[in-house]
Structures are given as structure tokens and as C-alpha cells.
N, C-alpha and C positions, 0 to 999 in steps of 0.2 A: 515505490516504491512506487492515476491514469484513468479514463472513464471510471475507476474511482476517479479516473479521468473519464467520466461518462460524458454523455452528450448534453452537458449543461445541467439545468435543474431537473429534478425528477418530479413527475406528476402522478397524482392519484388517479388511476383509471376509473375509479368509481364516480367521483364527482368532478373530475377534470381540474382539480385544484392542486397547487404545488405541494409536494411532500417535503416540507421544510425540515422535518426531522432527519431524513436521509441526507439532505444537503449539509445539515449541521454536523452530523456524524462524520461525514467526509472531511470537513474542515477540522474538527476536533482530533480525529485520528491522525491526520497528517501533521498537525501541530505536535501531538504526542510523539510522532516519529522523529521530529527534530530533537526533542528532549531525549528520546530513547537512544538515538545514535550517538549523541554527545555522551550520555551516561555510559554506554557500552564501550565505546572506543577510547574513553579516557580512564577505564578501570585500572590500567597500569599505574595510574597516579595514586592509587590507594596504597597506603603504607603496609609493608609486610607481605609475607607469602600468602597467596590466596587460600591455602589450606589452613592457615593459622591466623586469619583475620579476626579482629575483635568482634565480640558478640553484637555490638551495635550496628555492624554492617549487614547483619542477616536480613533486616527489612529491605535493604537496597537490593540484595540478590533475589529476594522473594518477588519484589515488584518487577524487576527486570525479567526474571525467568517466567513469571506468570503472564506478564504482558506480552512477551514474545510468543506465547502459545496462541493468542487470539487476535492480536491487532491486525496482522496481515490477513488472517482468515476473514475477519470482518470487512476489510477493504476489498477483498475479492468478492465477497457477497454483494457489497455495494456496487462493484463493477458489473456484476451480473444483472442487478436491478437496473442499472443505467442502460445496459444493452437492451433489456426488454422495452424500455420506454423509447429508446432510439429507433428500434425496429418498427415501432408503430407507424412511423412516418416515412419509412424507407423500404426500398426493395433490397434484395440480398446483395446485388452488385453495387448499389449505392453505399450500402453499409460497409462492405469490404473495402471499397475505395476510400471511404472516410476513415476507417480504421487504419489503413495504410498511411494516410496523411497525418491523422491525429496521434498515432502511436509510432509509426515507422519513421517519419522524418525526425522527430525529437530523439528517437533511439539512435539513428545514424549520426545525428549531430553530436549527441552526447558521447557516442563511441569514438568517432573519428576526431572530433575537435576537443571536447572537454576531457576526454580520457586519452588524448594523444595518439589515437589509433592511426592517424594520418601518417605518422612517421614509420609505420610498419603496415602498409595497406594490405599486402597479400596475406601476411600472418593474421591480421585483424579479420579479414574476410573468412579465412579458414576457421578461426575461433567462433565467428558468428554462426557458422554452419556446423559447428561441433556440438554433438549432443552431450550435454552436461560436462563442460570443459573443466570444471573444478573452480573452487572459490578464487584461487590465485591466478587463474587463467581467463576469467571472464573479461572480455574486452569492453563490456558495457558497465562494469562496476555495479553501483547501486541501482542502475536502471534495469536490473534483471526483472523487476516487477513489470515494467513496460514490455520487455522481451517476452515474458511468459504470457502476459495478457494478450499480446498480439497473436501469438500462436493459438491460445485458447479461442480467441474470437473467430479465427479462420476455421479451425477444425470443428467447432461446434455450430457454425452457421447453418448447415443443413438441418440440424435438430431445431435450432431457433426458428428457422423459416417454417418448419412443419408446425411448431407450436403456434406461431403467428397465424398461419392459415387454417388452423383447426382449434380455435379457442374453446370449442365444446367437445373436442375429441377425447379419445380414451386416455391419452397421457395426462392432460390437464385434469381430466376427471379423476384419475388416480391420485394426482397431487392434491386435489381438493378433498378427496376422501381421507388422505393422510392428515391434512390440516384440520378437518372436521373432527376426526377421531381425537378423543380427549388428550391422549399422550403421544399421538403420532409424530408431531413436530419435535417432541422431546427425545424420542428413541430411534426413529427410523434413519434420519440423516447421520447421527453420530455412529450408528451401527455400521452403516456403509463406510464411513470414514475409518472405523476401527478395523474393518476387513482389509481395507487398503494398507493400513499400518502393519497388521499381522502378516500379510502376504509379502510385502515389499521392503519393510523397514529393516529386517535382519541383515540384508546383503550389502547395503551401502550406506555410508554416512550421508544424511540428507540435510542440506542447508540451502538457503536462498533459492528455493524453488527447484532444486535438482533432485534426481533419483526419486525416492518415494514421495517427496514433497511435490513433485510435478503433478502427479494425479491427484494428490490431496488438495492443492489449491484449485485445480481444474474443477473438482467436485464442489468446492465452496462457490466458485463462479457460477456453476450450473445451478446449484441450489438457490442462489440469489435470483437468477433469471426465472426459475420455475415458481418460486414462492410469490414473487411480485406479479407474475403472469396469472396467478390464481385469483388475483384481485381481492375482493373484500374478505374472503376466507382467511387470507394470510393475516390481516390485521385483527380479525376476530380471534385467531389462534394466539396471537401475541397477547391480547388482553386476557385470555383465558389462562395462560401459563405464567404470567408476570410474577405472581407471588411465589410460585413453585421454584422458578429459576433463581429468584432473589434469595431463597432459603438455601438451596442446594449448591449454588455456584461457589460460595466461599468454602463450603465443606469439600467440594471437589478440588478447589485450589490447594487446600492444605494437604489432602491426600496426594495430589500430583507432586507437590514440593517434597514430600517425604519419599515417594517412590522414585523420583529422579535421582536420589542419592543411593540407588541400588548398587549392589556389588557387581552387577553386569554393566560394563562401561557403555556409555552412550545409549542407554536404554530408551531415552526419549528422542535421540537424534538418529539412531540406527547404525548399522554396520558392525555389530558385535560378532558376527560369524567369522569375520577376518581375524578376530582375536581368540578364536577357539571356543566360543560359547554356542550352546544349542540354539538354533533359530526359532524354535517353537515351544519353548518351555512355558510352564504355567505362569512364571513370573513376568516374562516379556509379553505374553498375551494379555494378562491383566493390566500391565502398564500401558499397552496400546489402547485398550478399551477405556481406561481412565483418562488418558491423554485426549482421546477423541471426544468423549463426553464433556471433559473439562473445557476444551476450546469451544465446542458448540454451545454449551450453556452460557459461556461468556458472551458469545455473539447474540444469543437470544436475550440475555440480560440487558445489554446496551440497546438493542433494537426495540425491545418492549418498553423500556422507560423513556427512550427518545420519542417513541410514538405517542406517549402520554404527555410529555412535557415540552418537547422541542418542535412540534409541528405548528409553529407560529411564525408569521412573517417578521422580518427584521431588515432594516434599511442597509445593514452591513453584509447581509448574507450573500447577495449576488457578487459583491466585490471580493469577499473572502473565498468564495467558491471558485472564482476565476483565478485567484492567486495560488490555489492548491498545486496545480501541475507545474508551473514554472518555478515555484519555490522548492518543490520536491527535486527538480532537476539540478538546481544550483546549490542545494543546502550542504552537501558534503564538502564542496569546495570552500564554502564560507565557514564551515565547522573546523576545518583542519588547522587553520592558523591560530585562533585563540586557544585551541586545545594544546597545540604545540608550545605556545608561549607560556601558558599557565604551568605546563609541565616543566619547562625549563626553569621558570622562576621558583618552582617549588610551592606554588600556592596550593592550599588544601583542596582535596578532591571535591568536597561538597560546595565550597565557596566557588571554585572554578566552574563546577557544573551549573550553579545558579547564575553567575555572571556570564558565563559562556553561552548558555542557552538564550539569555536575553539578547546578547550581542548578535547571535546567529539569527534570531527572529527579526531583529531590526535590519540586519544585513540582507536577508532574503527578500524582505518587503521592499527595500530600496531597489534591489535588482528588478523586482516585479514592476515597480513604478516606472523604471527606465524602459524595460522591455515592452510593456503594453502600449507605449507611445511611439514605438518604431514599427511601422506597419509591415515592413519587409522581413523582420526578424521574429514576429509573433509566432509564426508557424514552427520555427525551430525550437521554441520553448513551450510548445503545446498550447498556445493561446489562440482561440478561435477568432476568425474575422481578420480584417485588414484595414484599408483606408477608411471605410465607412465607420467602423467602430472607433478608430482613433479620432475621427472628427467629433465624436461625442464626449471626448475626454478633455478635461482641463489641461492646458490652456487653450487648446484648439477650438473648443466650443465657445470661447469668449472673444475670439479674434475674427475680424471680418476681412482684414487686408490679406489677400492671397500671398503677397511677397513675404509677409511676416510668417505666415503658416509654412511656406516653403523653407524658410530659414530654420524654423523650429524643427521641422521634420529632418532636416540635415543634421541639426545638433543632436537630436535624440537617436538617430541612426549611428552617428559617430560615438555617442555615449555608450550605446549598446556594444559596439565593437571594442571600445576601450574596457568596458565592463567584462566582456568575455576574456580579453587578454589579462585583465586583473584577476579573474577567477583562476586562470592558469598559473599566474604568478603566486597567488595565495597557496595553491597546492604544492608548488615547487618549493616555496619558502618554508612551508611546514615540513616538508621532507628533509630539507637541509637542517632545520632546527632539531628534528627528531634524531638525526644522525650524529649530532654533537654529543 
């Protein structure tokens, strides 16, 4: 919702070549995020009561529900991997400083400008420092991913530095033993995740990284860091379990989908104790175990097949990888208006979803093309670099006259300001249309 906005491209510590598969997964997962958010937030445009929808909508709910269990988990794993590679070339204080710039500045910009927090500055500050403010009270909106990742990066830095300074120490030795053990990577991480769910999920509804999901995603982030730090043992483990996870992941998905229809409300989201249900019944314990194994197996499935087929260079990969963070920041603003218009016009859900997703993809890429050419605004939208990087982008790399370059720089900075205002207008207009 950011190192998945990592420090650029990931590198294989074994042969010092780029891990194109991890870069591709980051790009693909964030592209799916755009589709997912459009699909979820436009569900109200489906005809009929959700409890009485036609049978043909069941596949939609299966895809959305199952994807929601693993897509964020996989992104936090990627973020942990990115951290491992970033720390190879950095001291702990340099790392913290860069995290503050790379994550903190876009977070504050998104909170105060794109989410209108500037109109209630004191209240916004209070909410920023509120532990789990609630879905409707989050001042940063969909940037909760960045918010959580910034916190994880800071509190885990001492452990990360220990691992970096002790590559042959006991901790990584233990991780390598897990990866070397035939079923270690299949059972130990999801068991730890299941314990987290069993202990913390009964008490509060968990969503967007709050309550029991906060330690859950922290664990995924940590697992990504530790696995990639184990070097070749990690990729050997992926090769070893690829067929196993391919067989069992669909089975776990079906079991998960059946269990989430339990008589206990919110059995997968948590918080059932407030509705008078036993916190530790056999049903909820089994559900937490299935949920954890299901999400982890999906992660292993996509990482294992990506390692086999996607670890190849591509001329578009660097470009798309750079586009991930800024397009993530702006995508909800771009999504809001077509979703509102299609709903007002009564266009069918699936037609609207198809056309809307295409329009949003085009819209966010246009925003990216504008932002990347405005050196002063790149940092606000999470793009690394400044003047030097802009000089290598068309049309600046084709122009020799300095006065023309200056004019173009002024134009692109003005366009970025207008684009930002336009994003705010889009979200306001969508709100007006939805209120009609």
C-alpha cells in the first residue's frame, strides 16, 4: 500500500546479479492492487443484497477473498527482502535516515495534502500518533502500508544490524537449518503466524494492519529479511517445495473459503469475543491455523514460480519498478471518479470494473510520467533521485540549450502542482457524485 518500496532493484547475494523475479513480483502485485481496490470498493454496484447474490458472483468473491489473504503478506515479504539488500551497503543510521526520507516524506505528503490533513493539522498529528485509530479515523488512508512499514523498519533495525554483522551467527544458522530441513519453510513460519492469530485475533477486528494484523505483517516483513539473508539456501528451498505448494495451495484456498463462512462472525478478521463468542474454541483455532498456512503457501507459490520463470532481464522492468511507489500513492484518487461515474450511470459491475481498471492504469501512469520529470517533487511521491536523474529522461536528454531545459523544468513542476490539485478535485467530485 514501499520498499516493496525497497531500495530499487534487488540483487542476488550469491552471484551479485539482479533478482529480476522479485522486482517483477513487486510490479505485478501492485498492478493487482489497483484492480483489487477497484473491485472491492465498487462492490456496491452489484445488483441485489450481498446475502442473495446470484451464483455466478461466487467466483468474484472467492478471488477477492483469497487474494486479500496473501497479496499484502507477499508485499511485506518483498519489503523485508529489499531491506536486506539495502542494508548491505548502509550503516544503521544511514538506513534509518533513508527510510525517513523514502517512507516518511511521502507519508506526510499523502496525509496532509492528498488526504486534506492540512485543514485539521492538530487533529491529524494526534491521529498519526494514535495506536490503531480505526479504519474511519486513519489520517493517511490507503498509505497505512507505508505507515506500518516505516514503524517496522525502525523497530527491527537493531535485529537487522545484528544479522548483517553476524552473517555466520547463530540466528542465520538457525534460519538456514529451517530452510535446509525438507519441510521447514512449509511449517515453521505459518505456525508462528498461527500462534499470533490464536492469541490476538479474538479480541479486536483486524484490518489494514491494525490490532492482530500489526504483528502479523511485521512477521512477514521479518521473514522476508531473514530468508533472503540466508542466501542460496532460500532459493534451494523454493526449488524443493515448488511442486508441494502448487498442489496444496488450491486445496487450502477452498478450505479457507468454506471456513470463513463460519457461524462465528469475523472468524478470519477477528474480534468475535465482543459478540459473546469463546476466544479459544476449537473452531477458531483451526480457522487461524488454516488462515496462516493458506496465506503463507500462497506466498511460497508465487515466489517459487517467479524464481523459476521471472528471473530474467527486461528493458521495461526498471521503468515499471520505479513507477510502483508513485502510482500506489495516487491510485485511489484516480480510482474514485470513474467508479462514482459508472455507479451513477448504472453501468454493469463487470463492465465498469474492466473499463475502470484500464482507465486507472492509464491515469496513474500519466501521473508518474509527469512527476518523474519534476525534480523537486519526486521525493514527495517516493521517487528516488533529483536533477541528475531528470537529466537522463526524455526530453531533457535530447536538449542541449540550457534555456529550453529551464523552461521545460518550470513546465513540468507546474504540471505536477496542477496534477496534485486535479487529484484533490477528482476525490471531491467523486464524493459529490456518490452523495447524489
